[in-house]
N, C-alpha and C positions, 0 to 999 in steps of 0.2 A: 592400570593406564594413568599416566600422569596428566592431570588437569591443571590449566592456568587460565585466569581471566584475561582476554585479549584486549578488550576495549571498555568493558563495564557496563553500567546501567544507562539508560536514556538520558540524555541531557535535559537540563531544566532551565535553559536560558531564556526561553519564551519568545514571543513574537517580536517584542522589543529589539531582539537581536537582529531580526530581519530589517526592521525599520532603520537600524543604524548602519546598514551596509553601505558601501560605496556605490554610487550610480555608475552606469556604463561609461560616462565620460570621466570618471574618477572623482567627481565631487560628491560631498557628503550630502545628506537629507536636508541640512540647513542651507545649502547652496542651491543654484539653479537646477532644475531637473531638465531632462529632454523634453522637447515639445510635446512628444506623444504621451507622457506621463503626467503633465501638468493638468490639474483638475480644470475643466472649462467652465466658464460661467454659465453657459447654456449647453449641456451635454446633449449629444445627439442620440436619442433613445428610441429611435426607429430604424427599421431595416430587418435583415436576415442575420441572426447570430447562428454560426456553425460551430457546434460542440463535439469534439472527438472524445470517444471514450472506449470502453470494452463491452463485450456483448452482453453480459448479464445486467449492465446498467439499463439497457434499453429492451431487452428480449426476455421472454418468461412469462409467467403467470401474472405478476404483479410487480413489474420492475420500477425502480425508483424514477428512472428516466421519463416514464409517461407522465407522473405527477408533477415532476420538475418543469417539464414543458408546459403543461397546462396552467400550473400556478404563476410561472414566469410570465407566460403571455397575458394572463389576467392582470398581473400587476403593471406589465408594460404593454398596453393594448396596441400600440403601433409597431411592435416587434414580433418577429416570428423566430422560434427556436427550432433549429433543425439538428438532429443527431447524426452523426457518421461514425461508423465503426470499421476502421480499415482492418483488412485481413491480418496484416503484419503488425498491428498495433503501432506503438511508437516507432518501431523500425521503419515504417512507412514513411514517417516525416523526417527522420534522420537521413534517410536515402534521398528523399527529394530535396532536402536542404543541400546535400552534397552535390546534387545535379544542377541546383539553382532554379529548381522548378517551383512553381506556385504551390503552396500547401493547401490552399482551399478550405481552411478551417481557422477559427479565431482563438479557440482555447482548447485545452486538454483537461479532462477529468480522469484521473487515475495514475498519476505520477508517483513513484517512490524514490527514495534516496538512491537506489541502485540505478534507476533511470537517469537521474541527473549526472551521476558518475559516468555513465555510458555516452551520454551526450558530450560531456566534456573531454572524455578520452578520445572521441571520434571527431568531433567538430571544433574543439578548442574551447577555451575558458569561456564560460557564461553564454554558451551557444543556444540557439533555437528559441528560447523563451526570453521575454523581456523582464527586466528587474521591475518588481511592483512597487507602485506608490501606495503603500498601505494606509496613507491618509485618505486615499479615495475609497477605501473599504471600511466603512464605519464599524462594522461588526468583527473586524480582525482581532480586536482585544478580547474577545470571547474565547478564542482557541486556548485550550489547555497549555500551559507552559511546557509540559512534557513532550508536546507534539511539534515543537519547532523543528523543523526538518534540517536546520543547520546548513542550508545552502549559501556558500559565501557570496553568491551573486543575488540573492533575494528574489528568486523567481517563482517561489511556490509557497502556497498555504495549504495546510491540512484541512480535509473536510471530513475524514472519518479515519479510524484506525482499527486494525485487527491485531490479535496476538496468535502467533503460531504456536500450536500445542499439539499434544497427541490426543486423539479420540480412540476410545477402546471399549471392548465388550468385557464387562466385569465378570461374566459368566465363564470366561475363557481364560482371562489373563488378570493379574492385579496390576495396579497402577505402578509403573516404574519410579522409583524413588530418585533415581539419578539417570543421566545419559549413559553412564557406564553400564547400568543394569540391562540396557537394550543389547549388549554383546553377550549376555549370559544364556545359558541353555534354556531357562524359563521363557525366554522370548524368541527361541529359535523358529524361523519361518512365520514369524507373527507380523512384522512390520511392513506397511506400505508407505512408500515416499514417492516423490515427483522429481522429474529431471530438472536439475538446476539450470539447464541451458534453457528451457522453454516454459518454466513454471515459476511464478512468483512465490508460491509457498514453497517450492522445492528449492529455490535459491535462498529463501529466508532459513530454511532448516540447515542448508549447507553453511550459511553465515553464522548460525547459532553455534555450530559444531566448531568453526573457526574461532569464534569468541571463547569457547570453552577450552580448546585444545591448543590453540595457537597456530601459526603458519607452518611450524615444524611438525605439529602433531595430528592435525586434522585428517591427513590421508591414512595414517596408521588407524585412527578411530574408524574410518569408513572401511578399511580393509577388515576390521574385526566385525563391523555390521555385515560385511559382505559374506564373511565365513559363517555368520549366524543366520543367513538366509533372508536378509532384507530384499524386497522386491521393488524395483523403480519403474514407475510407469511415466508417460510422456507428460500428463498434466493432472491437475487437481480433479477435473471431471471425471477422467478415466480411472483414477485411483479411488475416489470417493464413491461415485455412483456406479462405475463399471465393475469395481471389485469389492470394496469394503461393504457397500450396502447389499451386495449379493452374497455377503458372508464368506468370501473367499478367504479372508484373513481377519484377525481380531483387533487389529490396531493400525491406524493410518495417521499420518502427518496432516493436520487440518487446522481449524480455527477454534478458539476457546468460546466462541459464541454458538457452537454446534447445537447445544441443547435448546437454544431459542428456535431454531429450525425444527429439531426433532419434536419438541413439545407442540408447536403449531400443526405438524403433520400427524400427531398422535401416534408416533413410533415408540417402541419399547425402550425406555429410558436406560435399561441396564446395558444396551448397545451403544449408548451415547453418553459415556463418561468421559470427563476431560482430566488429563493428567499434566501436571507441570513438573518435569524432571528437574530436580534440583531447586524447586520452588521458583522456576523461571519460565517465562514465555518470551518469544521473540517478537518485539513490537514492530508492526509494519504499516505505518501511517500512509494513507494515500493523499495525494495533494493535487491542486489545481493550478494551472498556470496559463498565461496568455502568450500566444505566439508572437515573436518579435514583430512580424509585419501583418499583424491582425487588421482585417478591413474595418471591423466593427468595434473599435477599442472602447468606446464609451459603453456600449451594451456589454462587452466582456467584463469590464469592471462592475457594472451593475449586477451581472450574473454572479461574480465571485461573492459580492456582498449579500445577495439573495440566498445563496447556498449556505451561508452562516446564520440565516434566520432560524428562530427556534422552531417553527414549523417545518421547514426544509431540513434541518438537522435531525428531527424526530423521523421523518419519512425516510431519509437516507440511511439512518441506522437501522430502522426495523426492516425496511424492504431489502437492503443490502446485508442484513444480519451482521452488522459491524457497530463498533462503539461511536458515538458521535465525537466530533472534534471539540465542540465547545464544553465549557464547565457545566456542571449539573444544573445550576441555576438557570441556565439558559435554554434548556430543553426539557420537554416532558416526554417520558417514555412509558410504555405500558408496564403494568406490574409484571406480567410474564417475562418481559425483556429483563427487568431488573432482577428477577428470580434466576433466570436461567443464563444470562450472560456472565462469564466468570473472567475475572482479571487476574493475572499472575501476581504473586507476592512480590516478585522482582521482574521488571520488564528490561530486557537487554537488547542492544542493537549495535551493529558495526556501522560507525558514522561515516559521512562523506570523506573526511580528510583521511581516514584510514584506507577507504575503499579506492581512493583515487590512484589510478595507475595500476591497481593490483587486482581489482575484481575479475577482469577478463582472464588474467592468468590463473587465478584461483579456480575459477569455473572450468577452464580448459584442462588443468591438470587433474581436476576431479573427473571430468568427463572422460578423459582417455582411459580410465580404469573402471568407471562405475555407471556411466550413462546407459549401457545396455544390459545392467543387471536384471 
């Protein structure tokens, strides 16, 4: 099967690229900003800040969200942080924006590049979230250059990142050296993946294959995976906990930090090996942005800066089992994390400009053939 690089490695333009974007009214950062983004002399740091996110941020045995709430309220004693987890995720806010309804949230934690593309394809350029004044976020220069999310409208900053990889049982299968290997008999009926329509890692894996095989070749590759018995489940929880952890199959699309979790839980590490086919993993940074009509704008900016503090970055990384967004000198991680969290030799992603206007079509074309595998 012929392979070709579609978009290449993660860009390294850095946060400075966000700072230099045009503002919503077309003026650059040296000019006048909109009144909402100008830093006030006396910021209003009291009130109720409503932060939207995903379930695992706030639920579970030891979620990062609990610590973030307590620590933020300790730093800003006149503020209350309230989490909200809409059942439809970001789609809830896209739909309400289309209806002209109130969003009832100030910021969103958990945006990725795919989300920004979906917003702009649905609502129009630069929709839903405001362009950030990074001058109001003192710690924004701590973010690793490679995690610039390249939003041309400057709406989002990364707060952590994961790398999509393969997790496998080394007692059953060997690490695949290439993506092509997954179509070979040695991996027949071995791989679990997720629905790209409903799962972030599932969509990331699909985009990884588009990066590898191009627009004209990725469906042929998936047909070969289908012929080799790939099984696709709705989401990561079902595929990982519901199937892989019950030893239904020896390989699953997951995260390269899997061993951090496995070690903490005392699992047999032979079943928690991490593979980077072609020496690659798909970079999937998570970002945070402020809704255009946020009621508590000053508190929202304060939270973005707080989330990039050394202590908050350590907690987010270790409790979310993801890599911190900031450079290593700005965060302290447990030795266990450093030992078991693996980064791929090459991180790849499909960027905003390539995804714009194409993402939905790619996913729909894929779903017609493979969503019910």
